[in-house]
Each structure stands twice: as C-alpha cells, then as structure tokens.
C-alpha positions as CSV (number, residue, x, y, z in Angstrom):
1,M,32.3,-57.7,-57.1
2,K,33.6,-61.1,-57.5
3,N,35.0,-62.1,-53.9
4,R,31.5,-60.0,-52.9
5,L,29.4,-62.6,-54.9
6,V,31.4,-65.6,-53.6
7,L,30.6,-64.6,-49.9
8,I,27.0,-64.0,-51.1
9,S,26.7,-67.4,-52.4
10,I,28.4,-69.1,-49.6
11,V,26.3,-67.4,-46.9
12,F,23.3,-68.5,-49.0
13,L,23.9,-72.4,-49.5
14,A,24.5,-72.8,-45.4
15,L,21.2,-71.0,-44.9
16,V,19.6,-73.3,-47.3
17,V,21.4,-76.3,-45.5
18,Y,20.9,-75.1,-42.4
19,G,17.3,-74.8,-43.2
20,C,16.9,-78.1,-44.6
21,N,18.5,-80.1,-42.0
22,R,16.9,-78.2,-38.9
23,N,14.6,-80.3,-36.8
24,T,11.9,-77.9,-35.4
25,E,9.0,-78.6,-33.3
26,N,6.9,-78.1,-36.4
27,D,8.4,-80.1,-38.6
28,P,5.6,-81.7,-41.0
29,T,7.7,-84.9,-40.9
30,D,6.6,-85.3,-37.1
31,S,3.9,-87.1,-36.0
32,Y,1.5,-86.3,-33.0
33,I,-0.3,-87.5,-30.1
34,N,-3.3,-85.9,-29.1
35,V,-4.8,-85.9,-25.8
36,L,-8.4,-85.0,-24.5
37,I,-9.8,-85.2,-21.1
38,L,-13.3,-85.1,-20.2
39,D,-15.5,-85.5,-17.9
40,S,-17.3,-89.0,-17.8
41,D,-20.5,-87.3,-17.2
42,L,-23.4,-87.0,-20.3
43,E,-22.2,-83.9,-20.8
44,Q,-18.2,-84.8,-21.4
45,T,-17.4,-81.5,-19.9
46,P,-13.8,-81.0,-20.9
47,I,-11.5,-81.5,-17.8
48,S,-8.5,-78.4,-17.7
49,G,-5.5,-78.2,-15.6
50,V,-4.4,-82.2,-15.9
51,E,-1.0,-82.5,-16.4
52,V,-0.1,-85.3,-18.9
53,T,3.5,-87.0,-19.0
54,L,4.4,-88.5,-22.2
55,A,7.2,-91.4,-21.6
56,P,10.0,-92.4,-22.3
57,V,10.6,-88.8,-24.2
58,E,9.4,-87.3,-20.8
59,K,7.3,-84.2,-22.3
60,V,5.0,-82.6,-20.2
61,K,2.0,-80.9,-21.2
62,V,-1.3,-79.5,-19.3
63,T,-4.4,-79.6,-20.6
64,D,-6.2,-76.5,-21.8
65,E,-9.6,-75.1,-21.4
66,Y,-10.5,-77.6,-23.7
67,G,-9.4,-80.3,-22.4
68,K,-6.7,-81.0,-24.9
69,C,-2.6,-80.8,-25.1
70,S,-0.7,-82.1,-28.2
71,F,2.9,-83.5,-28.7
72,S,4.7,-83.5,-31.5
73,V,6.6,-86.6,-31.6
74,E,9.0,-88.9,-33.7
75,P,7.4,-92.3,-34.8
76,G,6.9,-94.6,-32.3
77,N,6.2,-96.1,-28.9
78,Y,4.9,-94.2,-26.1
79,I,3.0,-94.3,-23.2
80,V,0.6,-91.3,-22.1
81,N,0.5,-91.3,-18.2
82,A,-2.1,-88.7,-16.6
83,S,-3.9,-88.8,-13.0
84,V,-7.5,-87.5,-13.2
85,C,-9.4,-86.5,-10.3
86,C,-12.5,-88.8,-10.2
87,V,-15.1,-88.6,-7.0
88,G,-15.3,-91.3,-4.7
89,P,-12.2,-93.9,-5.4
90,G,-9.7,-90.6,-6.0
91,N,-7.9,-89.9,-8.8
92,I,-7.7,-92.4,-12.0
93,V,-4.3,-93.3,-13.0
94,Y,-3.4,-93.6,-16.6
95,H,-0.4,-95.2,-18.4
96,D,-1.8,-95.5,-21.9
97,S,0.6,-96.9,-24.8
98,V,0.0,-95.2,-28.4
99,S,1.8,-96.4,-31.0
100,V,2.5,-93.5,-33.8
101,A,3.3,-94.0,-37.5
102,L,5.0,-91.2,-39.6
103,N,3.0,-88.3,-40.1
104,Q,0.4,-90.0,-38.3
105,T,-1.9,-88.1,-35.3
106,V,-3.2,-90.2,-32.7
107,N,-6.1,-89.3,-30.5
108,D,-6.4,-90.5,-26.8
109,T,-9.4,-89.4,-25.0
110,L,-9.1,-90.1,-21.0
111,Y,-12.2,-89.7,-18.5
112,G,-12.4,-88.5,-15.1
113,C,-14.8,-86.1,-13.1
114,T,-14.7,-82.7,-12.8
115,M,-16.2,-82.6,-9.4
116,C,-14.0,-83.8,-6.8
117,E,-13.8,-84.4,-3.1
C-alpha cells in the first residue's frame, strides 16, 4: 500500500511539473497578432481566403469569412506578409512591421478589393 501511494505521488508530481512547463498554442502568457483584411470600399467588406504569412517564424494562416486570422506569438518583432487582390494595378503586397509585448494583442488591418480582374 505504501509503495502504491509513493508511485501515485510521483506520477501526480510529474504531471504537475509537465503541465506547468509545457508551451501550448493558447498559453495565457502568449501575445497575439490579429490580422483583418477589408475591401477599401465604403462597406469595408471582409476579404476571405487571403494567405497571411508571419515572418520570421513562417507561420501561415488564411483569412476566414470575416477577413480575419490570428497568430499566437512570443513577444517580439514580426512582419505580416500578404498579397491582396486589387483591380487596376494588380495585387497590393503588404510587409507590415509589428512589435508585440508580453500579453499584448496587436491588430493589423490591411485593405484590398473584393473585385479582381
């Protein structure tokens, strides 16, 4: 019985230590970069399906039906890269510099066009 109690205590302690030290995608100490891509028209229609890359970590997301995507990141400096379709000159290419502090959420809004040639 004593050996079983010791074993249970060791397993419990290992789980507590592992749980406290692991880094998950939704870690409350993470910071976030939210990207919103809108049409530059008066309605500011969200643009879905735009691939957004975050450098230098090379995370890639695609904007949802609301024109949004979000990155969970460590504090630091990043570049938001996106190529948004636009009538006339072609795609608008963005390379936005973003700095994020601990537990901070930074919003980056980019504009394009929903109608492309």
